[in-house]
C-alpha positions as CSV (number, residue, x, y, z in Angstrom):
1,M,10.1,45.6,48.8
2,K,10.4,46.8,45.2
3,I,13.1,44.4,44.3
4,K,11.5,41.4,45.8
5,K,8.2,42.1,43.9
6,L,10.1,42.4,40.7
7,L,11.7,39.0,41.1
8,L,8.4,37.3,41.0
9,V,7.5,38.6,37.6
10,C,10.7,38.2,35.7
11,M,11.2,34.4,35.5
12,S,11.1,34.4,31.7
13,V,14.0,36.8,31.4
14,V,17.1,35.3,29.5
15,F,20.1,35.1,31.8
16,I,22.8,37.6,30.6
17,T,25.3,38.6,33.2
18,A,29.0,39.3,33.5
19,C,29.8,37.0,36.3
20,T,32.1,34.3,37.2
21,S,30.6,30.8,36.7
22,T,32.3,27.6,37.5
23,K,31.3,24.0,37.6
24,V,32.7,21.8,40.4
25,E,32.2,18.0,40.5
26,D,30.7,16.9,43.8
27,N,29.7,13.5,45.1
28,K,27.5,13.3,48.2
29,K,25.8,10.6,50.2
30,T,22.3,11.4,51.4
31,N,20.0,8.9,53.1
32,N,22.7,6.2,52.4
33,L,22.2,6.7,48.7
34,K,25.0,8.0,46.5
35,V,23.9,11.1,44.6
36,K,26.0,12.2,41.7
37,Y,25.9,15.8,40.6
38,S,28.1,18.7,39.7
39,V,27.8,22.0,41.4
40,E,27.6,25.2,39.3
41,K,28.7,28.4,40.9
42,I,28.2,32.0,40.1
43,S,29.7,35.0,41.9
44,D,30.0,38.7,41.5
45,N,31.9,41.3,43.5
46,F,30.9,44.9,42.8
47,D,30.7,48.0,44.9
48,Y,27.0,47.6,45.0
49,L,26.6,43.8,45.0
50,K,28.3,40.7,46.4
51,S,26.9,37.4,45.3
52,S,27.7,33.7,46.0
53,I,25.5,31.2,44.2
54,S,25.7,27.4,43.9
55,F,23.2,24.9,42.6
56,P,23.3,21.2,41.6
57,Q,23.2,19.6,38.1
58,F,22.5,15.9,38.1
59,D,23.8,13.1,35.9
60,D,21.0,11.8,33.6
61,Y,18.3,14.2,34.6
62,P,18.2,17.0,32.0
63,V,14.6,18.1,32.8
64,L,15.4,18.6,36.4
65,N,18.7,20.4,35.6
66,K,17.2,22.8,33.1
67,T,14.4,23.8,35.5
68,I,16.8,24.5,38.4
69,K,19.4,26.3,36.3
70,N,16.8,28.5,34.6
71,S,15.1,29.4,37.8
72,V,18.4,30.4,39.6
73,E,19.8,32.3,36.7
74,N,16.6,34.2,35.8
75,Y,15.9,35.2,39.4
76,Y,19.5,36.5,39.8
77,D,19.4,38.3,36.5
78,S,16.2,40.0,37.5
79,F,17.7,41.2,40.8
80,K,20.9,42.5,39.1
81,R,18.9,44.6,36.6
82,Y,17.7,46.9,39.4
83,A,20.3,46.4,42.1
84,E,22.9,49.0,41.0
85,S,20.4,51.8,40.5
86,D,18.6,51.0,43.8
87,W,21.8,50.7,45.7
88,K,23.1,54.1,44.4
89,E,19.8,55.7,45.4
90,L,19.9,54.3,48.9
91,A,23.7,55.2,49.2
92,E,23.0,58.8,48.4
93,I,20.3,59.0,51.0
94,R,22.5,57.5,53.7
95,A,25.5,59.7,52.8
96,K,23.5,62.7,53.9
97,D,23.7,61.2,57.4
98,N,27.3,60.3,57.0
99,A,26.3,56.6,56.9
100,K,27.8,54.2,54.5
101,L,25.7,51.6,52.7
102,P,27.2,48.1,52.4
103,P,26.8,46.2,49.1
104,F,23.7,44.3,48.6
105,D,23.9,40.5,49.1
106,Y,22.5,37.7,46.9
107,N,23.4,34.2,48.1
108,V,22.0,30.9,47.0
109,S,22.8,27.6,48.7
110,F,21.2,24.2,48.3
111,E,20.4,20.9,49.9
112,V,19.8,17.5,48.3
113,S,17.9,14.5,49.4
114,Q,17.2,11.3,47.5
115,T,15.0,8.3,48.0
116,S,14.7,5.2,45.8
117,D,12.0,7.0,43.8
118,F,12.7,10.7,44.1
119,I,15.3,13.5,44.0
120,S,14.5,16.5,46.2
121,V,16.4,19.8,45.9
122,L,15.9,22.7,48.3
123,L,17.3,26.2,47.4
124,R,17.7,29.0,49.9
125,T,18.1,32.4,48.4
126,Y,19.3,35.1,50.9
127,I,18.8,38.7,49.7
128,Y,19.9,41.9,51.5
129,D,18.8,45.0,49.5
130,G,19.3,47.8,52.0
131,G,16.5,47.2,54.5
132,A,16.6,46.6,58.2
133,H,17.5,43.0,57.6
134,G,17.8,40.5,54.8
135,S,15.2,37.9,53.8
136,T,15.5,34.2,52.8
137,N,13.3,32.7,50.1
138,L,12.9,29.0,49.7
139,S,12.1,26.9,46.6
140,A,11.9,23.2,46.3
141,Y,12.1,20.8,43.3
142,N,10.8,17.3,43.8
143,F,11.4,15.0,40.8
144,S,10.3,11.5,40.1
145,K,13.1,9.4,38.7
146,K,10.8,6.8,37.2
147,N,8.4,9.2,35.5
148,N,10.9,11.9,34.7
149,K,8.6,14.7,36.0
150,F,8.1,16.9,39.0
151,V,5.6,15.9,41.6
152,N,3.6,17.7,44.3
153,I,3.5,16.6,47.9
154,V,0.2,14.8,47.6
155,E,1.4,12.8,44.6
156,A,4.6,11.9,46.3
157,T,3.3,10.9,49.8
158,G,-0.4,10.0,49.3
159,L,-1.2,12.4,52.2
160,S,-4.1,14.9,51.5
161,Y,-3.7,18.6,52.0
162,K,-6.1,18.3,54.9
163,E,-4.0,15.7,56.7
164,L,-0.9,17.7,56.1
165,S,-2.6,20.8,57.4
166,Q,-3.8,19.1,60.6
167,Y,-0.4,17.6,61.4
168,C,1.7,20.7,60.6
169,N,-0.8,23.0,62.4
170,A,-0.7,20.7,65.5
171,E,3.1,20.5,65.7
172,L,3.8,24.2,65.1
173,T,1.1,25.4,67.5
174,K,2.4,23.1,70.2
175,K,6.0,24.3,69.6
176,F,5.2,28.0,69.6
177,L,2.9,27.8,72.6
178,K,5.4,25.8,74.6
179,D,8.3,28.2,73.8
180,N,6.8,31.6,73.5
181,S,9.9,33.7,74.3
182,Q,8.7,36.7,72.2
183,G,5.7,37.6,74.3
184,I,3.2,37.1,71.5
185,S,-0.3,36.3,72.6
186,D,-1.6,32.7,72.3
187,Q,-4.4,33.9,70.0
188,E,-2.0,35.7,67.7
189,I,0.2,32.5,67.5
190,I,-2.8,30.4,66.6
191,E,-3.9,32.9,63.9
192,W,-0.5,32.9,62.3
193,V,-0.3,29.1,62.3
194,N,-3.8,28.7,61.0
195,E,-3.2,30.9,58.0
196,G,0.2,29.5,57.2
197,T,-0.9,25.8,57.4
198,F,-4.3,26.2,55.8
199,P,-4.9,23.1,53.5
200,T,-4.1,24.7,50.1
201,P,-1.4,23.6,47.6
202,D,0.4,27.0,47.9
203,N,1.2,26.3,51.5
204,Y,2.8,22.9,50.8
205,E,5.0,23.6,47.7
206,I,8.2,23.6,49.7
207,F,9.2,20.1,50.9
208,M,11.9,17.5,50.7
209,L,11.3,13.8,50.5
210,H,13.0,11.2,52.6
211,E,12.5,7.4,52.6
212,N,9.9,7.3,55.4
213,F,9.0,11.0,55.9
214,V,8.6,14.3,54.2
215,V,9.9,17.6,55.6
216,V,7.5,20.5,55.0
217,Y,9.1,24.0,55.1
218,F,7.5,27.3,55.9
219,E,9.3,30.6,54.9
220,E,9.8,33.6,57.2
221,Y,6.4,35.3,58.0
222,S,4.5,32.2,56.8
223,V,3.4,30.7,60.1
224,A,5.0,33.1,62.7
225,P,6.5,36.6,62.9
226,Y,9.9,37.2,61.4
227,V,11.7,36.7,64.6
228,Y,10.9,33.0,64.6
229,G,12.5,32.6,61.2
230,E,12.1,29.6,58.8
231,Q,10.1,26.7,60.2
232,S,9.9,23.0,59.2
233,V,7.8,20.0,60.2
234,K,8.7,16.4,59.7
235,V,5.7,14.3,58.6
236,P,5.9,10.5,58.4
237,F,4.3,8.6,55.7
238,N,4.3,5.0,54.2
239,T,6.9,4.4,51.6
240,S,4.3,2.6,49.5
241,G,2.9,6.1,48.8
242,Q,-0.2,5.6,50.9
243,G,-0.5,8.5,53.3
244,T,-0.5,7.7,57.0
245,R,-1.9,10.3,59.3
246,P,0.4,10.1,62.4
247,S,-1.2,10.1,65.8
248,S,-0.9,13.3,67.8
249,P,-2.9,14.6,70.7
250,W,-3.2,18.0,68.9
251,L,-4.9,16.6,65.8
252,G,-8.5,17.7,65.5
253,R,-8.1,20.6,67.9
254,F,-8.3,23.2,65.1
């Protein structure tokens, strides 16, 4: 859709919006480690748009905080720049059929995971902009406490993209072929999974680190049709950072 495409090219826009923004202190325990952070919230309630946004800001990690904050705010500002005019245009079209268009939705929620070495943040951005259904986009931020920088999945786990691809491909193919309730052919399932799990960095940008495993996330349409929704695969690895290729009867099939 037009709005979704525009979001991808407007990350550099300065956040200027008449919205309600609050900061709420929150302490959570994840993986038995106490994670201290505040939660910033943004909300709007217009005829054309309703939004509910929250994201974490951590104690003592300004680089991580700035990156998350700028990303959330810039994406939302980009959406708002076109939401009102697009909503009015669609509303006029539906009014001809005596149909009322609900407000667009823009909601951001988050998850936090922490290990002894890393902080992981997963953001889910749900957008409804007048189509048949909404869509959910995922973004992940994995931050090394020791080195004060972001890391990719290979740096964090020691697993190669080939190893990740083989494991995720095997697990997802097994899952979909076992529970194929949508009547999709086996060949189509295999083609979806092969493309979405191909060993390239782009396919493994969305992940969260835990002490003995990493969870790799795949957005809607990435490894299966929309009806299957978001998918994830739990991949074990050694905490020493040396990748371990877990045994699986499906490895090597593809």
